[in-house]
C-alpha positions as CSV (number, residue, x, y, z in Angstrom):
1,M,-0.1,0.0,-0.1
2,I,1.4,3.4,-1.0
3,P,1.3,6.0,1.8
4,P,-0.8,9.1,1.0
5,D,1.0,12.2,-0.1
6,K,0.9,14.2,3.1
7,L,1.1,17.7,1.6
8,N,-1.5,16.8,-0.9
9,E,-3.7,15.6,1.9
10,I,-3.2,18.7,3.9
11,F,-4.1,20.8,0.8
12,Q,-7.3,18.7,0.3
13,M,-8.4,19.0,4.1
14,Q,-7.9,22.8,4.0
15,E,-9.9,23.3,0.7
16,A,-12.7,21.1,2.4
17,L,-12.6,23.3,5.4
18,N,-12.5,26.5,3.6
19,L,-15.4,25.4,1.5
20,K,-17.4,24.4,4.7
21,I,-16.8,28.0,6.0
22,G,-17.9,29.4,2.7
23,V,-14.6,30.3,1.1
24,N,-14.3,28.9,-2.4
25,T,-10.9,29.7,-3.7
26,A,-11.5,28.2,-7.1
27,D,-14.0,30.8,-8.2
28,M,-12.5,34.0,-6.8
29,T,-12.0,37.3,-8.7
30,E,-8.6,39.0,-8.4
31,E,-10.2,41.5,-6.0
32,Q,-11.4,38.7,-3.9
33,R,-8.0,37.1,-4.0
34,I,-6.4,40.3,-2.8
35,Q,-9.0,40.6,0.0
36,W,-8.4,36.9,1.1
37,V,-4.7,37.1,1.0
38,L,-5.0,40.1,3.3
39,N,-7.6,38.4,5.6
40,Y,-5.3,35.4,5.9
41,C,-2.3,37.6,6.6
42,R,-4.2,39.3,9.4
43,A,-5.1,36.0,10.9
44,M,-1.6,34.9,10.7
45,T,-0.5,37.9,12.5
46,Q,-2.7,36.9,15.4
47,E,-1.6,33.4,15.3
48,I,2.0,34.6,15.5
49,A,1.0,36.7,18.5
50,E,-0.5,33.6,20.2
51,L,2.5,31.5,19.4
52,T,4.7,34.3,21.0
53,D,2.5,34.2,24.1
54,S,3.3,30.5,24.5
55,V,6.8,31.1,25.2
56,P,8.2,33.2,28.2
57,W,9.1,36.2,26.2
58,K,8.9,38.9,28.9
59,W,12.3,38.8,30.4
60,W,11.2,41.0,33.3
61,A,8.4,38.7,34.3
62,K,9.0,35.6,36.3
63,Y,5.5,34.2,36.2
64,Q,5.7,32.9,32.6
65,K,5.9,29.4,31.7
66,F,6.7,27.7,28.3
67,D,3.6,26.1,26.9
68,K,4.9,23.7,24.3
69,Q,1.7,22.2,23.6
70,N,-0.1,25.4,22.7
71,A,2.9,26.5,20.7
72,R,2.5,23.4,18.6
73,V,-1.2,24.3,18.1
74,E,-0.3,27.7,17.0
75,V,2.1,26.5,14.5
76,I,-0.7,24.2,12.9
77,D,-3.0,27.3,13.1
78,L,-0.5,29.2,11.0
79,L,-0.1,26.3,8.6
80,H,-4.0,26.4,8.1
81,F,-3.8,30.0,7.1
82,L,-0.6,29.6,5.1
83,I,-2.1,26.8,3.1
84,S,-5.3,28.9,2.5
85,I,-3.1,31.7,1.1
86,A,-1.4,29.4,-1.2
87,Q,-4.8,28.2,-2.4
88,V,-5.9,31.7,-2.9
89,L,-2.8,32.2,-5.1
90,E,-3.9,29.2,-7.0
91,M,-1.0,27.2,-5.9
92,T,-1.1,23.3,-5.9
93,P,0.8,21.1,-3.5
94,E,3.2,20.5,-6.4
95,D,3.7,24.2,-6.8
96,F,4.0,24.7,-3.3
97,Y,6.7,22.0,-2.9
98,A,8.6,23.1,-6.1
99,A,8.6,26.8,-4.8
100,Y,9.8,25.6,-1.3
101,A,12.5,23.6,-2.9
102,K,13.7,26.5,-5.1
103,K,13.7,28.9,-2.4
104,H,15.5,26.6,0.0
105,Q,18.3,26.3,-2.6
106,V,18.4,30.1,-2.7
107,N,18.9,30.2,1.0
108,L,21.5,27.5,0.9
109,D,23.3,29.5,-1.9
110,R,23.0,32.7,0.1
111,Q,24.6,31.0,3.3
112,A,27.4,29.5,1.1
113,S,28.4,32.9,-0.3
114,G,28.3,34.5,3.3
115,Y,25.0,36.4,2.4
116,K,27.0,39.7,2.5
117,T,24.7,41.6,-0.1
118,K,21.0,41.6,-0.7
119,D,20.1,40.4,-4.2
120,A,16.5,41.0,-4.9
121,E,16.7,39.0,-8.2
122,D,18.0,35.8,-6.7
123,S,14.5,34.6,-6.0
124,R,12.8,35.9,-9.2
125,H,13.0,32.4,-10.8
126,I,10.8,30.9,-8.2
């Protein structure tokens, strides 16, 4: 038995959830795509704040505790919104993986070269 493609499965699950909520990324106009990218970016900003609050970031406060389990949940919440953005931008799991792999290589190349200068063109091919 061949194991399921996990990234493809995640994309399918997210699409089903979005449809259940009433967000159909397949039929969006460009204006709607812009609005939903912004909506999801705002949601991710909140999730980042919730992730931040899961770790004791206030160096002056002694009452804070590291909530690893909640931090893990917040990472998944971020992934929900990130995959939704990818879908709004009409990315397939294959597109997502290919772009990640290309960007990963750019990052490796930057580190290998010492990343001494900013080159806005080094990611244009992605």
